[in-house]
N, C-alpha and C positions, 0 to 999 in steps of 0.2 A: 049454520054452526059449525058444519063439517068443511066449508069451503073456509072459513075463519078461522080455525084450528088447522088446517093446512097452509095459511097464511103464516102462524105465531111460529111453528113449526119452521119453514123456508126460513123466516126470518133470525132465529135460532141457528140456523146453521150457516148462514152466511157471517154469524157474529163470529163465530166458534172460527172457522177458517182462518180468517185475518189474525187472531189469538196466534193461532200457530204459526202460521209465516214470521211474524214480530220475534217472538222466540229466537227463532233458527237466526235472523239477521242479528242478533244481538252477539251472538256469541263469536268469541277471536277466528280469524281464519289459520289453519295451521301454515306455518310458511314451509317453503319447498325449497330444496338446493343449499339449506342452512347449516351456516360452518363457522368456526372462531380456529383462526388460526394466533400463533402466538410464534414474535419473534424470535426468542429463544425462549424454549423448554426446560432446559438444565431447571430442579429444584432449587427453590429459594435464592432465583437470580431474581436483582432487582432493577426495575423500569424496564420490564416487559410490556413491549404494545400488546394489546389485543383487540384482532378484526375482527368483527361479527359480517359475515355476507349471508344474503337473502336470494329469494327468489320466491315468486308466486304473494309478493306483498298488495295488499288490499289498498286502492286508488284513494286512501280518503284520507282527510284530514285527522291529524292524530297532534295530543295538547303533551301526553306523558311517555316517555319510555323508560321501562323497568328491568333491571338486569338483576338477577341473582344468582351469584358464588354459589353451590354446593354440593356436598358429597354424595345426593341422594337426587335421583329422578323426582321425586315429592318430598316437601319437607327437607329433614337434613340439615346437617350442621357449614357454615364455611370451610373452604379444603385447611389443612392445620399447618398455621405458618404463611398463611395469606396475607395479606395486607394491602388495602386498597389506594391507599395515601390519597392526596388532592387529585382524582381523577378528573381528566376535562377531555372533551370528546375532540381531537387534534384534527380529525376530518370526517367528512357523510355524506355519503350521496344517495342514503336509507331517507333524512329529512337534508334536502339540500344546506351545506353549509352549517347548520343548527347555532345559529347566530342568533344570540340571546336567552339560551336557554339554561334553567338555573341547577345546577348538579346540586346532589343531595344524596352523599356519600356517608352509610352507615359501614365502618368498619369492622363491627364485632359481627354480625348477622351477615356480612361477603352482599350487602344489597349496595346497591347505586341508582339512581333517579334521577333522570333528565326532564324537568318541565318546561313549558311555554303559556301562556297564558292563551295566546293568539293560536297557537298551534299552525301542522302548514302539512300540506299534502305528502304521504309517502310513497316510494315509489322504490321497485328492485333498487339494490344496489350494499352500499357497505358502510358501518358506522366502527371510526377506529378510537379507541380509546387511549389517551397518552400515556405514556410511560413513566407512571407514578404506580404501578402494581408493582410489588414483590411474590413471585410464586411461589406456594406453597410446599415446604419441607417433605413431603414423601412423592416421590418416585413411582411409575408403574404402576400406580393407581388410575382409574377408571374418575373424573370428577364434572361436573356438569355446571352448563350455565341457562339459565332459564329464562328466553325474553318471552316481554311481553309489550305491547304498546296499549294506549288507552287514547280517546278522542275526551278527556279529562285529565285535569290535574291533581283529582284524588287519587289517581294511578291504581283504580279500583273498579271506576263504571265503565259502559262505552268500550269496551274491548275494542281491538282493531286486528290486530297479527300478537302472535306466540310460537314459540317454538322452543324443544330443549335440544343442547347441543354437547357433545360429550368431548373430553380431552385430556390426555395422559402429560402429566412433565415427566423427562427420560433425562438422565444424564447424557445419554447420544454415545457414541462410541468416540474413542480415543485414538487418530492414527496418528501414528509416528514415523517419520523418516530419518535418517541421515544421509547429511551430503557430505561425502569429505572434503576436506580442504584441497584446492589444488595451484598449483604453479608449475609453469613450464618458460623456461628461458635458453635462446639458444643464440648463440654468435656466428653471423655467415660472413664471408668474403666479400669485399667489393674489389672489384678489377680498376686497374690503373685507366687513366682516361674515365675514371665515371666522377662527380661530386660528391660535394659534404660540406652543406651549410656556405653553398655559392665560391667552394674553393675544388679547383681539380685535384685530384688523385693523381699520382706519377709512380704509382708504387702498386701493385696487386698484394693485397693481406692474403694470407692463408688460414686455413682449416684444418685440423688434424696432423701436428697440431699449431691450435691458433697462434700464430706468429704475425709480425710486422716487420717486413726483411727490408730495411731502410735501404740494407747495401753501402755502397760506397758515397759520401755526400762531398760535397764541394763546399765554398761561399756562394756559390754562380746560380745556387739555387737550393730554396728548401725543400724538403723530403715530405710530401704528404701522403698519409691511407687514412682506410676506414671501415670499419667492421657496419657489419648491422646487425641491430640488436631487434630479438624478439618477446614479448613478452604476454603472458595469457594466465589468469588469476579472478578465482571468483571470491577472495575477498572481500568482505564488506565494505572497506573503506581503503581497496585499493593495495597500490604498490606503490617502491620508491627504489629503483636502481641507481647506487654509488659504483663510482669509480677511485681507484687510488693507483699507486705504485710502490713497490716495495721498497724502492729505493730510486735516486737519481741516476738518470745515466751514467752508468759508472763502468770505469775502464782504468785497474789496478788501483791507484789512489787517484786517479784523475775523474771527474764528474761535469757532466753539464748540466746545467741551470735550468730550472725550471719557469715556465714563462711566469711573466709578471702580473699578470689578468688570474682574478681570480673566480670560480665559482657565482660568487653572489655579484663579483663586477666584472664580466669578461670581458676582453679589450682584444685591438685589432693586432695581429701577429708581426712581430719587424719582417721586413724584405732581410732578402739572402744577404750575408755578410756583415749586417750590421751591430749584432749582437746573437751572444747565445740565446737559444733556448727552447723547450720542449713543452707540448702542454697541448688538449684536449679542446675538443668544440663539440656538441650536438644539436641536430639540427631538430631538436623536441621545441614547441614554441606551447609545452601547457606543465611545465615545470611549475611546483609550487614558488610564491612568492612571486617576483619579474617573470610571467611565465615564457615571453619568449627573448629572455636577457642574452642571448645566445646568437642570435638574428644579426643578418649583416656581417656573416663573418668573424664573430667574436670566438678567443680562446680562452682557457683560463689553462694554469698550472696545475701540474700535477703534486697532489699532498701523498703522504707515506699513512696517511689513514682516511678512513670513507668519509667520515666527520659529517656535512653537510654537503658533501661534493656529489651532487648528485645529474643523473644525464637522461632520467625517464621519469616521470612521475603521474599517476591516475589516483583520485578521492573515490575511485567507484569502480565495482569491478568491471575487469576488461574483457570481450572474448581473443581479442588478438591485436596487437599495437607493433608496429614496427618504427625504427627509427635509426640514423647512421649517426654514428661518431665515430668522430675524425681524429688521427694523429698528425704532430706536424711539429718537424725537429732543422735547426737551422744553425751553423757555426759561425766563427767568424775563423780568421787566417791564424790567429792566436790556439786556436782550439788543440788540443795537443794530441798528437798520432794514436790512434789505437783502436781496439773494438769493442764497444761502450754498449751494457745492455744492464736491462730492467725487466721489469715484470709489471704487467698491466693487471688489474685484478677488477673485477664486476661486481657487485652487490646485489640481487634482488631481494628485496626484503618486501612481503605478503601483508598489509594490513587487516588482522581480521579483527 
């Protein structure tokens, strides 16, 4: 009888040990390195993306994922002002893809669950909840997200993983900086024997003061000079450089007419001795409108207003760009003697 009693006791001990082990297995594993990241942490920000990341995941089948947003670690209420909207999973490596999972969103309590009757195996990774969540309205207060997973669509039994992560809404730091508008514009001389838009200069222009000293001109050769214009600006919409002269080339009551080409339709300059003409050209091939309209040695006559007489242009800020602008003068045998003068002006206009 004693031997039988010992056997009965042994049997009872064997049954007791598995019961203890079984109880420990049904507990959810606490995840490690768990976190939630917000792509925009400002209070009341609409369309925030919440990314949950985990390590220490139980490599087992999962049929339910539950996330409870709360103002307390245990129980509590949804963060004030938070709305969940029609939240979906935009990507997941915790459950690969999560295709075919059904969302159930209970906005009033801040609860969202995702279920799948077949389920899938979980692994270390993350879950990204799409941007239909509006952040709570209170900043600098700790809030919590309780994460649980289960191998049952009742989202209560057969737990797998759990974690409680904390997050804070914050307005952040407003950073301000002022960048002053900038513009530099310089005019540089071009020597005789240079080129401007395929024409060869035969006059050296000067700086300080800026002049074009054509000197004595005859009907046997036109006079050609040039300056180099350099512009730099941080204006958001770039700049335009316009040109004009204050008057026709004038000596007393006598004048020399402007070249007949226009800025919109420049033309070939007349040969020496053919007609009186004074005009300009630009090497720019980036003008507004027809960008390279002055190419192939085309010229335009000066106007006394800036108007649309552009010689340089950019639609964007420019660190520095240089363009040569030329001057050409021709006379005929009946051009009256005298010293003819005018002032050519440039206007560099940044467009902010």
